[in-house]
C-alpha positions in Angstrom: 0.0 0.0 0.0 3.0 2.4 0.5 3.6 2.4 -3.3 -0.1 2.9 -4.0 -0.3 5.8 -1.5 2.6 7.5 -3.1 1.1 6.9 -6.5 -2.1 8.6 -5.4 -0.2 11.5 -3.9 1.7 12.0 -7.2 -1.6 11.8 -9.2 -3.2 14.4 -7.0 -0.2 16.8 -7.0 1.4 16.3 -10.5 -0.7 14.2 -13.0 -4.1 15.7 -12.3 -3.1 19.3 -12.3 -1.3 18.8 -15.6 -4.4 17.2 -17.2 -7.1 19.1 -15.2 -8.9 20.3 -18.4 -9.2 16.7 -19.7 -10.6 15.4 -16.4 -13.0 18.3 -16.1 -14.3 17.6 -19.6 -14.9 14.0 -18.5 -16.8 14.9 -15.3 -20.3 14.2 -16.7 -19.8 12.2 -19.9 -17.7 9.8 -21.8 -17.4 9.0 -25.5 -15.0 6.1 -25.9 -14.4 4.9 -29.5 -13.6 1.3 -28.7 -14.4 -1.5 -26.2 -11.2 -3.3 -25.2 -11.8 -6.8 -23.8 -8.7 -8.3 -22.3 -7.4 -10.4 -19.4 -7.1 -9.2 -15.9 -3.4 -10.0 -15.9 -1.4 -7.4 -14.1 1.2 -7.2 -16.9 -1.3 -5.7 -19.3 -1.9 -1.9 -19.3 -4.5 -1.2 -22.1 -4.1 2.6 -22.2 -0.3 2.3 -22.3 -0.5 -0.4 -25.0 -2.9 1.6 -27.2 -1.6 5.1 -26.5 -5.0 6.3 -25.3 -6.0 8.7 -22.7 -8.9 8.6 -20.1 -12.3 8.5 -21.8 -11.1 7.0 -25.1 -11.5 3.2 -24.5 -14.0 1.3 -22.4 -12.2 -1.6 -20.8 -13.6 -5.0 -19.7 -11.1 -7.3 -18.0 -11.5 -10.8 -16.8 -9.5 -14.1 -16.5 -8.8 -15.3 -20.1 -10.4 -12.3 -21.9 -13.6 -14.3 -22.0 -16.8 -13.2 -23.8 -19.6 -15.5 -22.5 -22.2 -16.8 -24.9 -25.2 -14.5 -24.4 -27.5 -15.7 -21.7 -30.0 -13.5 -19.9 -29.8 -15.6 -16.7 -26.0 -16.0 -16.4 -22.7 -14.2 -16.7 -24.4 -10.9 -16.9 -21.4 -8.9 -15.7 -19.3 -9.1 -18.9 -22.5 -9.1 -21.0 -23.6 -5.9 -19.4 -20.2 -4.2 -20.2 -20.6 -5.2 -23.8 -24.2 -4.1 -24.0 -23.4 -0.7 -22.4 -20.4 0.0 -24.6 -22.1 -1.0 -27.8 -25.7 0.1 -27.3 -25.3 3.1 -25.0 -21.9 4.5 -25.6 -21.9 3.6 -29.3 -18.3 2.4 -29.6 -17.1 1.9 -33.2 -14.9 -1.1 -32.5 -14.5 -4.0 -30.2 -11.1 -5.5 -29.6 -10.6 -8.9 -27.9 -7.0 -9.0 -26.7 -5.3 -12.2 -25.6 -1.7 -12.3 -24.4 1.4 -14.5 -24.0 2.0 -16.6 -20.9 -1.6 -16.4 -19.9 -2.3 -18.2 -16.7 -5.9 -18.9 -17.7 -4.7 -20.6 -20.9 -2.0 -22.5 -19.1 -4.6 -23.8 -16.7 -6.7 -25.1 -19.6 -3.6 -27.1 -20.7 -3.3 -28.4 -17.1 -6.8 -28.7 -15.8 -5.7 -30.3 -12.6 -4.6 -26.9 -11.3 -8.3 -25.7 -11.5 -9.4 -28.2 -8.8 -8.8 -25.6 -6.1 -10.4 -22.7 -7.9 -13.9 -24.0 -9.0 -15.2 -20.5 -9.9 -12.3 -20.1 -12.3 -12.9 -23.5 -13.7 -16.5 -22.7 -14.3 -15.7 -19.4 -15.9 -13.1 -21.0 -18.3 -15.8 -23.3 -19.7 -16.3 -20.6 -22.3 -12.8 -21.3 -23.6 -13.2 -25.1 -23.9 -14.1 -25.0 -27.6 -10.6 -23.4 -28.2 -9.0 -26.3 -26.2 -11.0 -28.8 -28.3 -9.7 -27.2 -31.5 -6.2 -27.3 -30.3 -6.5 -31.0 -29.4 -8.0 -31.9 -32.8 -4.8 -30.6 -34.5 -2.4 -31.8 -31.9 1.2 -32.0 -33.0 4.5 -32.7 -31.3 5.2 -29.2 -30.0 6.6 -27.7 -26.8 4.3 -26.1 -24.3 5.1 -22.5 -25.2 4.0 -23.1 -28.8 0.8 -24.8 -27.7 0.1 -22.0 -25.2 0.4 -19.4 -27.9 -1.8 -21.4 -30.3 -4.4 -21.8 -27.6 -4.4 -18.1 -26.8 -4.9 -17.4 -30.5 -7.8 -19.9 -30.8 -9.3 -18.5 -27.6 -9.4 -15.0 -29.0 -11.2 -16.3 -32.1 -13.7 -18.2 -30.0 -14.5 -15.1 -27.9 -14.9 -13.0 -31.1 -17.4 -15.6 -32.2 -19.2 -15.4 -28.9 -19.6 -11.7 -29.4 -22.0 -12.4 -32.3 -24.4 -14.0 -29.8 -25.0 -10.7 -28.0 -28.1 -9.0 -29.5 -26.7 -5.4 -29.4 -23.5 -6.6 -31.2 -25.5 -8.6 -33.8 -27.7 -5.5 -34.5 -24.7 -3.2 -35.0 -22.9 -5.8 -37.2 -26.1 -6.1 -39.3 -26.1 -2.4 -39.8 -22.4 -2.4 -40.6 -21.5 0.1 -37.9 -19.3 -2.1 -35.7 -15.9 -3.6 -36.2 -14.6 -6.7 -34.2 -10.9 -7.3 -34.0 -8.8 -10.0 -32.4 -5.4 -9.2 -30.9 -2.5 -11.1 -29.3 -0.1 -9.2 -27.2 3.4 -10.7 -26.5 4.5 -9.2 -23.2 8.3 -9.8 -23.5 8.6 -8.3 -27.0 5.9 -5.6 -26.9 4.5 -7.1 -30.1 0.9 -6.9 -31.1 -0.5 -9.4 -33.6 -3.9 -8.8 -35.2 -6.1 -11.5 -36.8 -6.3 -11.1 -40.5 -9.6 -12.6 -41.7 -8.3 -12.8 -45.3 -5.2 -14.9 -44.5 -6.8 -16.5 -41.4 -3.6 -15.7 -39.4 -2.5 -13.5 -36.7 0.0 -11.0 -38.1 2.1 -8.2 -36.7 0.2 -5.0 -36.4 0.6 -2.3 -37.5 2.2 -3.8 -40.6 4.7 -0.9 -41.1 6.7 -1.6 -37.9 
């Protein structure tokens, strides 16, 4: 808490005064242009990664960057964030961002570790189709390769789940919403984006 206390002190005395006009403009409204769905992993900082400032992206974080299949009776937390961002705030784009060395993806490769965390095991059922796809095309690969492949497949699965949300489906039908899949490699700072034409994750932006 000592570091956090000093961080708040610096925010109040240095950061906020420097950006007072920005924060005052956000006092009663927000107009983010994207919904950023990513893992709760402490190594990911969405605003730093995307170069955005407060008010520009609406962030939803949870273990494994999961988008539950739409169900009015269950998993309403994440669904509510999606609904609010898409239907009320009117974001133009939704980004689902997975990442390297993801603990949730590693747990799916070693399900025995989930025995002591039943809530997490239940939550990660939404990623099981990605695991099944990985197993169908199983090859002799080391775990780091399998982990990255699973993270890629999981991003695609969660992008697919987005289509089950009524507000997303409506905007997609109108052609007013973009859905993007990202993979962030922590130790290199690289972002890969899924290219629907090549069906592959490719370094993004391409001109780097």
